[in-house]
LUMSE-452852 format. One line per 10 residues: number of its first residue (from 1); their letters; for each residue z, y, x of N, C-alpha, C, O, CB. Coordinates in Angstrom, 1 decimal, padded with zeros to 4 digits, m for minus. Atoms other than C-alpha are relative to their C-alpha. Glycine has a CB too. Layout:
! LUMSE-452852
NUM	a	Z:Y:X:Z:Y:X:Z:Y:X:Z:Y:X:Z:Y:X  ...;
! end
This chain:
! LUMSE-452852
1	xxxxxxxxxx	m001.3:m000.8:m000.3:m009.6:002.7:m023.7:000.0:000.0:001.4:000.1:m001.0:002.1:001.4:m000.7:m000.7  000.0:m000.1:m001.6:m009.6:004.1:m020.0:001.4:000.2:000.4:002.0:001.2:000.1:m000.8:001.2:000.5  m001.4:000.1:m000.5:m006.3:003.2:m018.4:000.1:000.5:001.6:m000.6:000.0:002.5:000.5:m001.6:000.0  m000.3:m000.6:m001.4:m005.2:005.3:m015.3:001.3:m000.3:000.2:002.0:000.7:000.3:m000.2:001.5:000.1  m001.4:000.3:m000.2:m001.9:003.5:m014.7:000.5:m000.1:001.3:m000.4:m000.1:002.2:000.4:m001.2:m000.6  m000.6:000.2:m001.5:000.4:003.3:m011.7:m000.5:m001.3:000.5:m000.8:m002.2:m000.2:001.5:000.1:000.0  000.2:001.3:m000.7:m000.3:000.8:m009.1:001.1:m000.6:000.4:001.6:m000.5:001.6:m000.8:000.1:001.2  m001.5:000.5:m000.3:002.9:m000.9:m009.4:000.1:m001.2:m001.3:m000.8:m001.5:m002.2:001.3:001.4:m000.2  m000.2:001.1:000.9:004.3:m003.9:m011.4:000.0:000.6:m001.5:m000.6:000.0:m002.4:001.6:m000.9:000.3  m000.1:m000.5:001.2:005.0:m001.7:m014.5:m001.4:000.5:m000.5:m001.7:000.4:m001.7:001.1:001.0:000.1;
11	xxxxxxxxxx	001.4:m000.3:000.4:001.4:m000.3:m014.5:m000.9:m001.4:m000.2:m001.6:m001.5:m001.2:m000.7:000.9:001.3  000.7:001.5:000.0:000.0:m004.0:m014.0:000.4:m000.6:m001.4:m000.5:m001.2:m002.0:000.5:m001.0:001.2  m000.5:000.7:001.1:002.2:m005.2:m017.0:m000.4:000.8:m001.2:m000.8:000.1:m002.2:001.6:m000.3:000.1  000.6:m000.6:001.2:001.1:m002.5:m019.4:m001.5:m000.1:m000.1:m002.0:000.1:m001.2:000.5:001.4:m000.1  001.5:000.3:m000.2:m002.5:m003.1:m018.4:000.0:m001.3:m000.7:m000.8:m001.3:m001.7:m000.6:000.0:001.5  000.1:001.4:000.6:m002.0:m006.8:m019.4:000.2:000.0:m001.4:m000.6:m000.6:m002.2:000.9:m001.0:000.7  m000.5:m000.1:001.5:m000.2:m006.0:m022.7:m001.1:000.6:m000.9:m001.5:000.1:m002.0:001.4:000.9:m000.2  001.3:m000.7:000.7:m003.2:m003.5:m023.6:m001.0:m000.9:m000.1:m001.6:m001.0:m001.3:m000.6:001.2:000.8  001.1:000.8:000.2:m005.8:m006.0:m022.8:000.4:m001.2:m001.0:m000.5:m001.6:m001.8:m000.5:m000.5:001.3  m000.5:000.9:001.0:m003.8:m008.6:m024.8:m000.4:000.5:m001.5:m001.0:m000.2:m002.4:001.5:000.0:000.2;
21	xxxxxxxxxx	000.1:m000.6:001.2:m003.9:m006.2:m027.7:m001.4:000.5:m000.4:m001.7:000.6:m001.6:001.0:001.0:000.0  001.2:m000.7:000.5:m007.4:m004.5:m027.6:m001.1:m000.8:000.8:m002.2:m000.6:000.4:m000.1:001.6:000.4  001.0:000.7:m000.5:m009.3:m006.9:m025.4:m001.0:000.6:001.0:m000.5:001.0:002.1:m000.6:m000.4:m001.0  001.1:m000.5:m000.9:m012.7:m005.8:m023.7:m000.1:001.6:m000.1:m000.7:002.2:000.7:m001.3:m000.7:m000.4  m000.1:m001.1:000.2:m012.0:m002.4:m025.1:000.9:000.9:001.2:000.7:002.0:001.5:000.5:000.0:m001.3  m000.9:m000.4:m001.2:m009.4:m001.8:m022.2:m000.8:000.0:001.4:m001.3:m001.1:001.8:001.3:m001.0:000.1  000.4:000.0:m001.2:m010.8:m000.6:m018.8:001.1:000.5:001.0:001.8:001.4:000.8:m001.2:000.7:000.1  m001.0:m000.4:m001.2:m008.7:m000.5:m015.7:m000.8:001.0:000.9:m001.9:000.8:001.4:000.4:m001.5:000.8  000.8:m001.1:m000.9:m009.5:002.8:m013.7:000.9:000.1:001.1:000.6:000.9:002.0:m000.2:001.5:m000.7  m000.8:m000.2:m001.3:m006.8:002.3:m011.1:m000.6:m000.5:001.3:m000.2:m000.2:002.4:001.3:m000.8:m000.1;
31	xxxxxxxxxx	001.0:000.4:m001.3:m009.3:000.8:m008.8:m000.5:001.4:000.8:m000.8:001.4:002.0:m001.5:m000.9:m000.6  000.5:m001.3:m000.5:m010.3:004.8:m008.3:000.9:000.4:001.1:000.6:001.2:002.0:m000.1:001.0:m001.1  m001.1:m000.8:m001.0:m007.0:005.3:m006.3:000.9:m001.3:000.6:002.1:m001.3:000.4:001.1:001.4:m001.1  m000.8:001.2:m000.3:m006.0:001.8:m004.8:001.2:000.3:001.1:002.2:m000.4:001.0:m001.1:m001.0:000.6  m000.9:m000.5:m001.1:m004.1:003.4:m001.7:000.9:001.0:m000.3:001.5:001.6:000.5:m000.7:000.5:001.2  m001.2:m000.9:000.4:m002.0:005.7:m003.8:000.7:m000.7:m001.2:000.2:m001.6:m001.9:m000.5:001.5:m000.5  m000.8:000.5:001.1:000.8:005.1:m006.3:m000.4:000.1:m001.4:m000.2:m000.7:m002.2:001.2:000.7:000.1  000.5:m000.2:001.6:m000.7:006.6:m009.4:m001.3:001.3:000.3:m001.5:001.9:001.3:001.6:000.7:m001.3  001.0:m001.0:000.0:m003.5:009.1:m010.3:000.4:001.4:000.6:m000.2:002.1:001.4:m000.5:000.2:m001.5  m000.6:m001.4:m000.5:m001.4:012.3:m009.6:000.0:000.0:001.4:m000.6:000.9:002.1:001.5:000.4:m000.5;
41	xxxxxxxxxx	m000.1:000.1:m001.5:m000.6:011.1:m006.1:m001.4:000.2:000.8:m001.5:000.8:001.8:000.5:m001.5:000.3  001.3:000.1:m000.6:m004.3:010.5:m005.4:m000.6:001.5:m000.2:m001.3:001.9:000.7:m000.9:m001.2:m000.7  000.7:m001.3:000.3:m005.4:013.9:m006.9:000.8:001.1:001.3:000.2:001.8:002.0:000.3:000.6:m002.0  m000.9:m000.9:m000.9:m002.5:015.7:m004.8:m000.7:m000.2:001.5:m001.0:000.7:002.3:001.9:m000.6:m000.1  000.5:000.4:m001.4:m003.8:013.9:m001.7:m001.4:000.5:000.3:m001.7:000.8:001.5:000.0:m001.4:000.2  001.7:m000.4:m000.2:m007.7:014.8:m002.2:m000.1:001.4:m000.3:m001.2:001.9:000.1:m001.0:m000.8:m001.0  000.2:m001.2:000.5:m007.3:018.2:m003.6:000.4:001.0:001.0:001.5:000.8:001.6:000.6:000.1:m001.2  m000.4:m001.2:m000.9:m007.1:021.5:m001.3:001.3:000.4:m000.7:001.5:000.3:m001.9:m001.1:001.2:000.2  m001.3:m000.4:000.5:m003.7:022.9:m001.5:m000.3:001.5:m000.3:m001.1:002.2:000.3:001.1:m000.2:001.0  000.2:m001.4:000.6:m003.3:026.0:m003.4:001.5:000.7:000.2:002.5:000.2:m000.2:m000.5:m000.1:m001.6;
51	xxxxxxxx	m001.3:m000.8:m000.3:m000.7:028.6:m002.4:000.6:000.6:m001.3:m000.1:001.2:m002.1:m000.2:001.1:001.1  m000.7:m000.6:001.2:002.0:029.5:m004.9:000.3:001.4:000.1:000.8:002.0:m000.9:001.2:m000.7:m000.3  m000.1:m001.3:m000.5:002.2:032.8:m003.2:m001.3:000.9:000.0:m001.8:001.2:001.1:000.5:000.0:001.3  001.5:m001.0:m000.2:m001.0:035.0:m003.9:000.4:001.2:000.6:001.5:001.8:000.2:m000.8:000.4:m001.4  m000.2:m001.3:m000.8:m001.1:038.0:m001.7:m000.6:000.9:m000.9:m001.6:000.6:m001.5:m000.8:000.1:001.5  000.6:m001.1:001.0:m001.7:041.2:m003.8:m000.5:000.9:001.0:000.3:001.4:001.8:001.0:000.6:m001.1  000.8:m001.2:m000.7:m004.4:043.7:m002.4:000.1:001.1:m000.6:m000.6:001.2:m001.7:m001.4:m000.3:000.0  000.0:m001.3:000.7:m003.7:047.3:m003.4:m000.9:000.8:000.5:m001.1:002.0:000.1:001.2:000.6:m000.1;
! end
């Protein structure tokens, strides 16, 4: 079970509960984004910005 949870108390508590329930089947993947709140925050910071206003060429 790969867990990409938030880097906050709620995320750590959820991970702890999952580990109690499922043991070694649980893998904490939040180390991939230690300086970010969550996976989405990390992805938004590392991906190029995409414009919402594409220019049409006629």
